[in-house]
MIZAKOL-222375 format. One line per 4 residues: number of its first residue (from 1); for each residue z negated, y negated, x negated of C-alpha. Coordinates in nm, 4 decimals, padded with zeros to 6 digits. Layout:
BEGIN
NUM	Z/Y/X; ... $
***
This chain:
BEGIN
1	00.3247/00.9565/06.4523; 00.5285/00.7169/06.1665; 00.8852/00.8799/06.1201; 00.9189/01.1721/05.9199 $
5	01.0236/01.1208/05.5494; 01.0463/01.5083/05.4650; 01.0909/01.7730/05.7145; 01.0341/02.1315/05.6327 $
9	01.2637/02.3960/05.7655; 01.2102/02.7629/05.6792; 01.5204/02.9816/05.6731; 01.5528/03.3457/05.6774 $
13	01.9254/03.3281/05.7385; 01.9271/03.4314/06.0831; 02.0770/03.2841/06.3893; 01.7799/03.1380/06.5179 $
17	01.6901/02.9914/06.1569; 02.0160/02.8423/06.1397; 01.9796/02.7015/06.4702; 01.6100/02.5351/06.3758 $
21	01.7893/02.4042/06.0409; 02.0494/02.2494/06.2498; 01.8190/02.0666/06.4574; 01.6067/01.9642/06.1564 $
25	01.9310/01.8181/05.9775; 01.9747/01.6143/06.3047; 01.6399/01.4774/06.2925; 01.6552/01.4041/05.9373 $
29	01.9718/01.2140/05.9888; 01.8570/01.0318/06.2424; 01.4872/00.9285/06.0754; 01.6626/00.8694/05.7134 $
33	01.4294/01.1676/05.5999; 01.4927/01.4411/05.3463; 01.5305/01.8085/05.4528; 01.3366/02.0812/05.2505 $
37	01.4938/02.4474/05.3247; 01.2466/02.7233/05.2815; 01.3259/03.0535/05.2075; 01.0377/03.2999/05.1172 $
41	01.1125/03.6360/04.9401; 00.9044/03.9343/04.9850; 00.6458/03.9642/04.6663; 00.6402/04.3240/04.7283 $
45	00.9575/04.4478/04.8667; 01.0404/04.7915/05.0061; 01.2869/04.9350/04.7814; 01.6032/05.0852/04.9497 $
49	01.6129/05.4449/04.8761; 01.9255/05.4032/04.6160; 01.6959/05.1579/04.3998; 01.5028/05.3236/04.1265 $
53	01.1693/05.1942/04.1008; 01.2638/05.1540/03.7086; 01.5435/04.8663/03.8495; 01.2531/04.7456/04.0680 $
57	01.2594/04.3724/03.8442; 01.6573/04.3447/03.8800; 01.6399/04.4147/04.2331; 01.3763/04.1632/04.3170 $
61	01.5620/03.9157/04.0948; 01.8920/03.9891/04.2572; 01.7117/03.9218/04.6404; 01.6045/03.5520/04.4478 $
65	01.9122/03.4953/04.3487; 02.1088/03.6023/04.6577; 01.8445/03.3774/04.8370; 01.9418/03.0561/04.5744 $
69	02.2796/03.1032/04.6854; 02.2879/03.1202/05.0291; 02.0043/02.8416/05.0065; 02.2723/02.6518/04.7840 $
73	02.5472/02.7104/05.0610; 02.3209/02.6246/05.3287; 02.2325/02.2547/05.1906; 02.6340/02.2055/05.1314 $
77	02.7280/02.2771/05.4614; 02.4914/01.9895/05.5663; 02.6893/01.7389/05.3663; 02.8692/01.5907/05.6725 $
81	02.5496/01.4949/05.8133; 02.4575/01.2776/05.5139; 02.1079/01.4016/05.4437; 01.9762/01.4886/05.1018 $
85	01.8495/01.8296/05.1254; 01.6955/02.0148/04.8618; 01.5820/02.3986/04.8378; 01.2667/02.5905/04.7543 $
89	01.2203/02.9760/04.7190; 00.8893/03.1014/04.7436; 00.7378/03.4303/04.6647; 00.4682/03.6016/04.9246 $
93	00.4018/03.8591/05.1448; 00.2755/03.6493/05.4224; 00.5554/03.4012/05.4793; 00.3709/03.1903/05.7323 $
97	00.1206/03.0963/05.5066; 00.3644/03.0654/05.2293; 00.5492/02.8112/05.4242; 00.2113/02.6342/05.5513 $
101	00.1499/02.6108/05.1628; 00.4741/02.4711/05.0893; 00.4599/02.2273/05.3699; 00.1303/02.1082/05.2152 $
105	00.2439/02.1509/04.8440; 00.5422/01.8769/04.9437; 00.3780/01.6440/05.1815; 00.6181/01.7355/05.4835 $
109	00.5784/01.5501/05.7541; 00.7018/01.7949/06.0023; 00.8340/02.1624/06.0012; 01.0945/02.2596/06.2132 $
113	01.0686/02.6516/06.3202; 01.2091/02.9147/06.5065; 00.9974/03.1566/06.6753; 01.2597/03.4662/06.6155 $
117	01.3956/03.5393/06.2891; 01.5175/03.8418/06.0754; 01.2266/03.9427/05.8665; 01.0090/04.1025/06.1146 $
121	00.9968/03.7804/06.3403; 01.1594/03.9126/06.6478; 00.8843/04.2215/06.6287; 00.6382/04.0077/06.8815 $
125	00.6978/03.7624/07.1586; 00.6011/03.4473/06.9735; 00.6790/03.5665/06.6549; 00.4032/03.5973/06.4038 $
129	00.5399/03.3730/06.1264; 00.5680/03.0879/06.3640; 00.2497/03.1356/06.5299; 00.0686/03.0955/06.1706 $
133	00.2719/02.7899/06.0805; 00.1698/02.6491/06.4322; -00.2026/02.7432/06.3663; -00.2298/02.6277/06.0013 $
137	00.0111/02.3312/05.9299; -00.1785/02.0193/05.8751; 00.1206/01.8318/05.9809; 00.3396/01.8477/06.3493 $
141	00.5818/02.1705/06.3889; 00.8636/02.1563/06.6021; 00.9109/02.5242/06.7411; 01.2175/02.6326/06.8781 $
145	01.2509/02.9145/07.0678; 01.5654/03.1420/07.1462; 01.6276/03.3437/07.3876; 01.8487/03.6325/07.4016 $
149	02.1281/03.4107/07.5561; 02.0812/03.1994/07.2501; 02.0986/03.5412/07.0185; 02.4389/03.5932/07.1785 $
153	02.5413/03.2538/07.0782; 02.5193/03.0716/07.3719; 02.2979/02.7507/07.3457; 01.9772/02.8520/07.5797 $
157	01.7219/02.7524/07.3333; 01.4398/02.5501/07.4277; 01.1642/02.3617/07.2297; 00.8054/02.3272/07.2001 $
161	00.6177/02.0842/06.9889; 00.2865/02.2382/06.8281; 00.0620/01.9502/06.6357; -00.2576/02.0945/06.4799 $
***
């Protein structure tokens, strides 16, 4: 495998995804690669009880705006690593397939993803989103597994590399 030119890092704003993003940023700095931070907003959102169906559009726009702000802040936080960072927001109900689509559309050379995240990724031992990415991505995938100690703040993660 040649050194990557573009590394995709999915971000759901959870601690494990931040850890994976930092690993991806370190790799991008080492290889002189560009880093693409991707967040996927659900297409059909479960509205909170206090949001009227008549306000659904503004609620969805707010989620996208919040995600854009968070991604922008994360990209700015990586400036000291001298990494070129860009961001992308996808909209889909199948987060894994949207990440695969984004990787293919952007010709990503590698995906760096955590096995557990905030948006339902913890519901499964392996992580359904990460599993879909590993199985469907056409580029190599670096899978970072976070254990319970890592969620508590210690650095107890392990890494696995999966390639389709």
